[in-house]
Biotite code that builds the C-alpha atoms (Angstrom):
import biotite.structure as struc

atoms = struc.array([
    struc.Atom([0.019, 0.031, -0.018], chain_id="A", res_id=1, res_name="MET", atom_name="CA", element="C"),
    struc.Atom([1.197, 3.530, -0.680], chain_id="A", res_id=2, res_name="ASP", atom_name="CA", element="C"),
    struc.Atom([0.924, 6.450, 1.756], chain_id="A", res_id=3, res_name="ASP", atom_name="CA", element="C"),
    struc.Atom([-2.486, 7.522, 0.375], chain_id="A", res_id=4, res_name="ARG", atom_name="CA", element="C"),
    struc.Atom([-4.026, 4.128, 0.817], chain_id="A", res_id=5, res_name="GLU", atom_name="CA", element="C"),
    struc.Atom([-2.720, 3.807, 4.380], chain_id="A", res_id=6, res_name="ILE", atom_name="CA", element="C"),
    struc.Atom([-3.956, 7.257, 5.210], chain_id="A", res_id=7, res_name="ARG", atom_name="CA", element="C"),
    struc.Atom([-7.418, 6.432, 3.736], chain_id="A", res_id=8, res_name="ALA", atom_name="CA", element="C"),
    struc.Atom([-7.507, 3.241, 5.879], chain_id="A", res_id=9, res_name="ALA", atom_name="CA", element="C"),
    struc.Atom([-6.567, 5.295, 8.910], chain_id="A", res_id=10, res_name="LEU", atom_name="CA", element="C"),
    struc.Atom([-9.271, 7.856, 8.210], chain_id="A", res_id=11, res_name="ASP", atom_name="CA", element="C"),
    struc.Atom([-11.818, 4.951, 7.994], chain_id="A", res_id=12, res_name="ARG", atom_name="CA", element="C"),
    struc.Atom([-10.465, 3.548, 11.250], chain_id="A", res_id=13, res_name="HIS", atom_name="CA", element="C"),
    struc.Atom([-10.997, 6.818, 13.194], chain_id="A", res_id=14, res_name="TRP", atom_name="CA", element="C"),
    struc.Atom([-14.418, 7.406, 11.622], chain_id="A", res_id=15, res_name="ALA", atom_name="CA", element="C"),
    struc.Atom([-15.529, 3.893, 12.581], chain_id="A", res_id=16, res_name="ALA", atom_name="CA", element="C"),
    struc.Atom([-14.087, 4.384, 16.090], chain_id="A", res_id=17, res_name="SER", atom_name="CA", element="C"),
    struc.Atom([-16.176, 7.519, 16.551], chain_id="A", res_id=18, res_name="ASP", atom_name="CA", element="C"),
    struc.Atom([-19.268, 5.786, 15.197], chain_id="A", res_id=19, res_name="ALA", atom_name="CA", element="C"),
    struc.Atom([-18.851, 2.807, 17.524], chain_id="A", res_id=20, res_name="GLY", atom_name="CA", element="C"),
    struc.Atom([-18.515, 0.390, 14.573], chain_id="A", res_id=21, res_name="ASP", atom_name="CA", element="C"),
    struc.Atom([-16.188, -2.114, 16.239], chain_id="A", res_id=22, res_name="PHE", atom_name="CA", element="C"),
    struc.Atom([-15.910, -4.377, 13.195], chain_id="A", res_id=23, res_name="GLU", atom_name="CA", element="C"),
    struc.Atom([-14.871, -1.626, 10.776], chain_id="A", res_id=24, res_name="ALA", atom_name="CA", element="C"),
    struc.Atom([-12.686, 0.029, 13.456], chain_id="A", res_id=25, res_name="GLU", atom_name="CA", element="C"),
    struc.Atom([-10.488, -3.057, 13.647], chain_id="A", res_id=26, res_name="HIS", atom_name="CA", element="C"),
    struc.Atom([-10.185, -3.922, 9.993], chain_id="A", res_id=27, res_name="GLU", atom_name="CA", element="C"),
    struc.Atom([-6.941, -1.900, 9.954], chain_id="A", res_id=28, res_name="ILE", atom_name="CA", element="C"),
    struc.Atom([-5.161, -4.361, 12.318], chain_id="A", res_id=29, res_name="TYR", atom_name="CA", element="C"),
    struc.Atom([-3.197, -7.480, 11.393], chain_id="A", res_id=30, res_name="ARG", atom_name="CA", element="C"),
    struc.Atom([-4.353, -10.685, 13.105], chain_id="A", res_id=31, res_name="GLU", atom_name="CA", element="C"),
    struc.Atom([-1.137, -10.637, 15.182], chain_id="A", res_id=32, res_name="ASP", atom_name="CA", element="C"),
    struc.Atom([-1.207, -6.912, 16.026], chain_id="A", res_id=33, res_name="ALA", atom_name="CA", element="C"),
    struc.Atom([0.078, -5.709, 19.393], chain_id="A", res_id=34, res_name="VAL", atom_name="CA", element="C"),
    struc.Atom([-1.450, -2.767, 21.291], chain_id="A", res_id=35, res_name="LEU", atom_name="CA", element="C"),
    struc.Atom([0.478, -1.155, 24.158], chain_id="A", res_id=36, res_name="ASP", atom_name="CA", element="C"),
    struc.Atom([-0.748, 1.211, 26.835], chain_id="A", res_id=37, res_name="TYR", atom_name="CA", element="C"),
    struc.Atom([2.527, 2.286, 28.486], chain_id="A", res_id=38, res_name="PRO", atom_name="CA", element="C"),
    struc.Atom([0.882, 4.381, 31.227], chain_id="A", res_id=39, res_name="GLN", atom_name="CA", element="C"),
    struc.Atom([-1.057, 1.415, 32.624], chain_id="A", res_id=40, res_name="SER", atom_name="CA", element="C"),
    struc.Atom([1.547, -1.211, 31.665], chain_id="A", res_id=41, res_name="GLY", atom_name="CA", element="C"),
    struc.Atom([-0.914, -3.167, 29.507], chain_id="A", res_id=42, res_name="GLU", atom_name="CA", element="C"),
    struc.Atom([-0.233, -5.071, 26.320], chain_id="A", res_id=43, res_name="ARG", atom_name="CA", element="C"),
    struc.Atom([-2.933, -6.676, 24.244], chain_id="A", res_id=44, res_name="ILE", atom_name="CA", element="C"),
    struc.Atom([-1.976, -9.229, 21.585], chain_id="A", res_id=45, res_name="ARG", atom_name="CA", element="C"),
    struc.Atom([-4.051, -10.069, 18.517], chain_id="A", res_id=46, res_name="GLY", atom_name="CA", element="C"),
    struc.Atom([-6.724, -8.245, 16.557], chain_id="A", res_id=47, res_name="ARG", atom_name="CA", element="C"),
    struc.Atom([-9.556, -10.209, 18.166], chain_id="A", res_id=48, res_name="CYS", atom_name="CA", element="C"),
    struc.Atom([-8.451, -9.423, 21.713], chain_id="A", res_id=49, res_name="ASP", atom_name="CA", element="C"),
    struc.Atom([-7.910, -5.754, 20.866], chain_id="A", res_id=50, res_name="ILE", atom_name="CA", element="C"),
    struc.Atom([-11.402, -5.573, 19.490], chain_id="A", res_id=51, res_name="GLN", atom_name="CA", element="C"),
    struc.Atom([-12.955, -7.469, 22.380], chain_id="A", res_id=52, res_name="SER", atom_name="CA", element="C"),
    struc.Atom([-11.196, -5.280, 24.985], chain_id="A", res_id=53, res_name="SER", atom_name="CA", element="C"),
    struc.Atom([-12.545, -2.113, 23.359], chain_id="A", res_id=54, res_name="ARG", atom_name="CA", element="C"),
    struc.Atom([-16.064, -3.511, 22.914], chain_id="A", res_id=55, res_name="ALA", atom_name="CA", element="C"),
    struc.Atom([-16.149, -4.378, 26.619], chain_id="A", res_id=56, res_name="ALA", atom_name="CA", element="C"),
    struc.Atom([-15.475, -0.786, 27.733], chain_id="A", res_id=57, res_name="GLN", atom_name="CA", element="C"),
    struc.Atom([-18.535, 0.545, 29.512], chain_id="A", res_id=58, res_name="PRO", atom_name="CA", element="C"),
    struc.Atom([-18.152, 4.229, 28.661], chain_id="A", res_id=59, res_name="ASP", atom_name="CA", element="C"),
    struc.Atom([-19.590, 6.053, 25.676], chain_id="A", res_id=60, res_name="ARG", atom_name="CA", element="C"),
    struc.Atom([-16.650, 7.203, 23.555], chain_id="A", res_id=61, res_name="LYS", atom_name="CA", element="C"),
    struc.Atom([-16.170, 9.903, 20.918], chain_id="A", res_id=62, res_name="ARG", atom_name="CA", element="C"),
    struc.Atom([-13.088, 10.500, 18.803], chain_id="A", res_id=63, res_name="PHE", atom_name="CA", element="C"),
    struc.Atom([-12.073, 13.884, 17.369], chain_id="A", res_id=64, res_name="SER", atom_name="CA", element="C"),
    struc.Atom([-8.895, 13.699, 15.261], chain_id="A", res_id=65, res_name="VAL", atom_name="CA", element="C"),
    struc.Atom([-6.769, 16.821, 15.461], chain_id="A", res_id=66, res_name="ARG", atom_name="CA", element="C"),
    struc.Atom([-4.015, 15.761, 13.038], chain_id="A", res_id=67, res_name="ARG", atom_name="CA", element="C"),
    struc.Atom([-2.298, 12.785, 11.458], chain_id="A", res_id=68, res_name="ILE", atom_name="CA", element="C"),
    struc.Atom([1.326, 12.878, 10.493], chain_id="A", res_id=69, res_name="THR", atom_name="CA", element="C"),
    struc.Atom([3.934, 10.502, 9.308], chain_id="A", res_id=70, res_name="GLY", atom_name="CA", element="C"),
    struc.Atom([4.730, 8.511, 6.184], chain_id="A", res_id=71, res_name="ALA", atom_name="CA", element="C"),
    struc.Atom([5.501, 5.065, 5.043], chain_id="A", res_id=72, res_name="GLY", atom_name="CA", element="C"),
    struc.Atom([5.017, 2.519, 7.806], chain_id="A", res_id=73, res_name="ASN", atom_name="CA", element="C"),
    struc.Atom([4.777, 4.946, 10.752], chain_id="A", res_id=74, res_name="LEU", atom_name="CA", element="C"),
    struc.Atom([1.818, 7.256, 11.367], chain_id="A", res_id=75, res_name="LEU", atom_name="CA", element="C"),
    struc.Atom([0.973, 9.294, 14.447], chain_id="A", res_id=76, res_name="VAL", atom_name="CA", element="C"),
    struc.Atom([-2.522, 10.508, 15.207], chain_id="A", res_id=77, res_name="THR", atom_name="CA", element="C"),
    struc.Atom([-3.259, 13.187, 17.761], chain_id="A", res_id=78, res_name="GLU", atom_name="CA", element="C"),
    struc.Atom([-6.866, 13.153, 18.863], chain_id="A", res_id=79, res_name="TYR", atom_name="CA", element="C"),
    struc.Atom([-9.262, 13.885, 21.650], chain_id="A", res_id=80, res_name="VAL", atom_name="CA", element="C"),
    struc.Atom([-10.848, 10.797, 23.124], chain_id="A", res_id=81, res_name="LEU", atom_name="CA", element="C"),
    struc.Atom([-13.955, 11.715, 25.112], chain_id="A", res_id=82, res_name="THR", atom_name="CA", element="C"),
    struc.Atom([-15.392, 9.206, 27.575], chain_id="A", res_id=83, res_name="TYR", atom_name="CA", element="C"),
    struc.Atom([-18.810, 10.169, 28.882], chain_id="A", res_id=84, res_name="ASP", atom_name="CA", element="C"),
    struc.Atom([-18.136, 13.833, 28.162], chain_id="A", res_id=85, res_name="GLY", atom_name="CA", element="C"),
    struc.Atom([-14.646, 13.916, 29.728], chain_id="A", res_id=86, res_name="ARG", atom_name="CA", element="C"),
    struc.Atom([-11.844, 14.647, 27.238], chain_id="A", res_id=87, res_name="PRO", atom_name="CA", element="C"),
    struc.Atom([-8.507, 12.859, 27.229], chain_id="A", res_id=88, res_name="SER", atom_name="CA", element="C"),
    struc.Atom([-5.825, 14.175, 24.831], chain_id="A", res_id=89, res_name="TYR", atom_name="CA", element="C"),
    struc.Atom([-4.397, 11.167, 23.133], chain_id="A", res_id=90, res_name="THR", atom_name="CA", element="C"),
    struc.Atom([-1.534, 10.196, 20.805], chain_id="A", res_id=91, res_name="VAL", atom_name="CA", element="C"),
    struc.Atom([-1.620, 6.949, 18.843], chain_id="A", res_id=92, res_name="SER", atom_name="CA", element="C"),
    struc.Atom([1.562, 5.697, 17.159], chain_id="A", res_id=93, res_name="ILE", atom_name="CA", element="C"),
    struc.Atom([0.828, 3.033, 14.563], chain_id="A", res_id=94, res_name="MET", atom_name="CA", element="C"),
    struc.Atom([3.421, 0.917, 12.814], chain_id="A", res_id=95, res_name="GLU", atom_name="CA", element="C"),
    struc.Atom([2.253, -0.701, 9.588], chain_id="A", res_id=96, res_name="PHE", atom_name="CA", element="C"),
    struc.Atom([3.407, -3.971, 7.993], chain_id="A", res_id=97, res_name="LEU", atom_name="CA", element="C"),
    struc.Atom([1.980, -5.022, 4.616], chain_id="A", res_id=98, res_name="ASP", atom_name="CA", element="C"),
    struc.Atom([-0.659, -2.266, 4.832], chain_id="A", res_id=99, res_name="GLY", atom_name="CA", element="C"),
    struc.Atom([-2.060, -3.215, 8.241], chain_id="A", res_id=100, res_name="LYS", atom_name="CA", element="C"),
    struc.Atom([-1.258, -2.101, 11.804], chain_id="A", res_id=101, res_name="VAL", atom_name="CA", element="C"),
    struc.Atom([1.321, -4.427, 13.318], chain_id="A", res_id=102, res_name="ALA", atom_name="CA", element="C"),
    struc.Atom([1.871, -2.411, 16.521], chain_id="A", res_id=103, res_name="ARG", atom_name="CA", element="C"),
    struc.Atom([0.082, 0.503, 18.156], chain_id="A", res_id=104, res_name="GLU", atom_name="CA", element="C"),
    struc.Atom([1.098, 2.475, 21.194], chain_id="A", res_id=105, res_name="THR", atom_name="CA", element="C"),
    struc.Atom([-1.332, 4.898, 22.801], chain_id="A", res_id=106, res_name="GLN", atom_name="CA", element="C"),
    struc.Atom([-0.533, 7.676, 25.270], chain_id="A", res_id=107, res_name="TYR", atom_name="CA", element="C"),
    struc.Atom([-3.205, 9.601, 27.204], chain_id="A", res_id=108, res_name="PHE", atom_name="CA", element="C"),
    struc.Atom([-3.079, 12.996, 28.804], chain_id="A", res_id=109, res_name="GLY", atom_name="CA", element="C"),
    struc.Atom([-5.960, 14.391, 30.857], chain_id="A", res_id=110, res_name="ASP", atom_name="CA", element="C"),
    struc.Atom([-6.522, 18.129, 30.876], chain_id="A", res_id=111, res_name="PRO", atom_name="CA", element="C"),
    struc.Atom([-5.156, 20.267, 33.704], chain_id="A", res_id=112, res_name="PHE", atom_name="CA", element="C"),
    struc.Atom([-5.284, 23.905, 34.687], chain_id="A", res_id=113, res_name="GLU", atom_name="CA", element="C"),
    struc.Atom([-2.453, 26.050, 33.364], chain_id="A", res_id=114, res_name="PRO", atom_name="CA", element="C"),
    struc.Atom([0.326, 27.095, 35.705], chain_id="A", res_id=115, res_name="GLY", atom_name="CA", element="C"),
    struc.Atom([0.301, 30.681, 36.919], chain_id="A", res_id=116, res_name="ALA", atom_name="CA", element="C"),
    struc.Atom([4.029, 30.986, 36.397], chain_id="A", res_id=117, res_name="SER", atom_name="CA", element="C"),
    struc.Atom([3.657, 30.966, 32.607], chain_id="A", res_id=118, res_name="ARG", atom_name="CA", element="C"),
    struc.Atom([0.327, 32.809, 32.269], chain_id="A", res_id=119, res_name="ALA", atom_name="CA", element="C"),
    struc.Atom([1.848, 35.968, 30.820], chain_id="A", res_id=120, res_name="GLN", atom_name="CA", element="C"),
    struc.Atom([3.184, 34.005, 27.774], chain_id="A", res_id=121, res_name="TRP", atom_name="CA", element="C"),
    struc.Atom([0.226, 31.794, 26.884], chain_id="A", res_id=122, res_name="VAL", atom_name="CA", element="C"),
    struc.Atom([-3.121, 31.993, 25.244], chain_id="A", res_id=123, res_name="GLU", atom_name="CA", element="C"),
    struc.Atom([-5.933, 29.527, 26.027], chain_id="A", res_id=124, res_name="ARG", atom_name="CA", element="C"),
    struc.Atom([-6.714, 26.972, 23.325], chain_id="A", res_id=125, res_name="MET", atom_name="CA", element="C"),
    struc.Atom([-10.288, 26.182, 22.426], chain_id="A", res_id=126, res_name="PRO", atom_name="CA", element="C"),
])
């Protein structure tokens, strides 16, 4: 697959994620894909287990992609994952092999109030 095809598959993945279409969301993964959550120390092996773990999550999720960057076999998506109305700023790093995700690593950052020490230099983002 070329970069355009991988990007189109990634766009379909995030749209399906936002729509709650678990089958379409996981078409992008290889059968032997690995998903890592470094902050919680979790690793999930295999497309079926990745899909099952996400389907079992009790919260209502929404995905809002902010940007996708990368080329070739490595793409990074920055997005806001909202669980039951609470945003979590997220980065997903996907490594592709033969046009499918072989490894994904996700990092999560919850919002926090800005520090007063830097207030004179910043503007608030929407």
